[in-house]
VMD Tcl script that draws the C-alpha trace (Angstrom):
set ca {
  {3.00 -5.52 4.34}
  {2.05 -5.98 7.99}
  {5.49 -4.80 9.08}
  {5.19 -1.69 6.92}
  {1.70 -0.96 8.26}
  {2.83 -1.37 11.87}
  {5.83 0.88 11.28}
  {3.72 3.65 9.76}
  {0.94 3.47 12.35}
  {3.11 3.50 15.47}
  {2.09 6.57 17.49}
  {5.55 8.10 17.18}
  {5.35 7.83 13.37}
  {1.95 9.43 12.85}
  {3.38 12.97 12.66}
  {5.65 11.76 9.85}
  {2.65 10.27 8.04}
  {0.75 13.55 8.50}
  {3.77 15.32 7.02}
  {3.70 12.96 4.04}
  {0.09 13.85 3.27}
  {0.85 17.54 3.74}
  {3.64 17.37 1.16}
  {1.45 15.30 -1.18}
  {-1.10 18.11 -1.06}
  {1.52 20.75 -1.78}
  {2.95 18.66 -4.63}
  {-0.50 18.29 -6.17}
  {-0.70 22.07 -6.51}
  {2.92 22.75 -7.47}
  {4.46 19.58 -8.94}
  {7.35 21.53 -10.48}
  {8.51 22.46 -6.96}
  {8.27 18.89 -5.64}
  {9.71 16.85 -8.52}
  {12.19 14.94 -6.33}
  {9.43 14.02 -3.87}
  {7.09 12.94 -6.67}
  {9.83 10.85 -8.28}
  {10.46 9.08 -4.95}
  {6.84 7.95 -4.54}
  {7.51 4.72 -6.46}
  {10.46 3.65 -4.29}
  {8.44 1.48 -1.89}
  {6.42 0.08 -4.80}
  {9.64 -1.10 -6.45}
  {10.80 -2.77 -3.24}
  {7.49 -4.62 -2.82}
  {7.45 -5.63 -6.49}
  {10.93 -7.09 -6.11}
  {9.79 -9.08 -3.07}
  {6.74 -10.35 -4.95}
  {8.97 -11.49 -7.82}
  {11.16 -13.39 -5.36}
  {7.99 -15.09 -4.13}
  {7.37 -16.38 -7.65}
  {5.15 -13.79 -9.32}
  {6.01 -12.61 -12.81}
  {7.30 -9.04 -13.14}
  {4.07 -7.51 -14.46}
  {1.88 -9.13 -11.80}
  {4.41 -8.24 -9.08}
  {4.40 -4.58 -10.09}
  {0.61 -4.47 -10.29}
  {0.25 -6.12 -6.89}
  {2.80 -3.75 -5.34}
  {1.14 -0.69 -6.90}
  {-2.30 -1.66 -5.61}
  {-0.91 -2.56 -2.19}
  {0.86 0.78 -1.75}
  {-2.15 2.72 -3.03}
  {-4.41 0.85 -0.61}
  {-2.04 1.40 2.31}
  {-1.77 5.11 1.59}
  {-5.53 5.31 1.27}
  {-5.94 3.55 4.61}
  {-3.33 5.75 6.29}
  {-5.29 8.94 5.65}
  {-8.22 8.07 7.92}
  {-5.73 6.55 10.36}
  {-4.13 9.95 10.93}
  {-7.47 11.78 10.90}
  {-9.69 9.48 12.99}
  {-7.97 6.24 14.04}
  {-10.31 3.26 14.12}
  {-10.10 -0.50 14.05}
  {-11.54 -0.50 10.52}
  {-8.15 0.18 8.93}
  {-6.64 -2.84 10.68}
  {-9.50 -4.97 9.36}
  {-8.91 -3.59 5.88}
  {-5.19 -4.40 6.04}
  {-6.03 -7.95 7.13}
  {-8.41 -8.24 4.16}
  {-5.73 -6.99 1.76}
  {-3.33 -9.62 3.09}
  {-5.88 -12.38 2.61}
  {-6.65 -11.17 -0.90}
  {-2.98 -11.11 -1.89}
  {-2.49 -14.63 -0.54}
  {-5.65 -15.88 -2.27}
  {-4.43 -14.43 -5.56}
  {-1.82 -17.16 -5.88}
  {-4.45 -19.89 -5.45}
  {-6.75 -20.97 -8.29}
  {-10.03 -19.06 -8.22}
  {-13.36 -20.86 -8.60}
  {-16.88 -19.61 -8.17}
  {-18.98 -21.10 -5.39}
  {-21.10 -23.93 -6.76}
  {-19.02 -24.30 -9.92}
  {-18.09 -27.82 -10.78}
  {-14.73 -28.52 -12.25}
}
mol new
graphics top color blue
foreach p $ca { graphics top sphere $p radius 0.5 }
foreach p [lrange $ca 0 end-1] q [lrange $ca 1 end] { graphics top cylinder $p $q radius 0.2 }
display resetview
């Protein structure tokens, strides 16, 4: 995920990311004209889900994790192209920690077990 984030947020890539959001907006208004683009939106999700399965997650969990990860990254990219701040980097770091923590058993603070 870090490699993907770094690739998308490199200064020379930001115009491409802006273009992505432009086309997303157009597709929202005229999906019939952007069917191929809309159909391709799951491509990266499928790649990440496959990687998560190779790391030992079951198929359903891998797809859910990949879907949430891509949605979060796209959501974080929008402010990155509008008003770049350090907050998005902090958010990506948090997402990484959360995805790593997900494989560990979860307990509530103060719970005995």
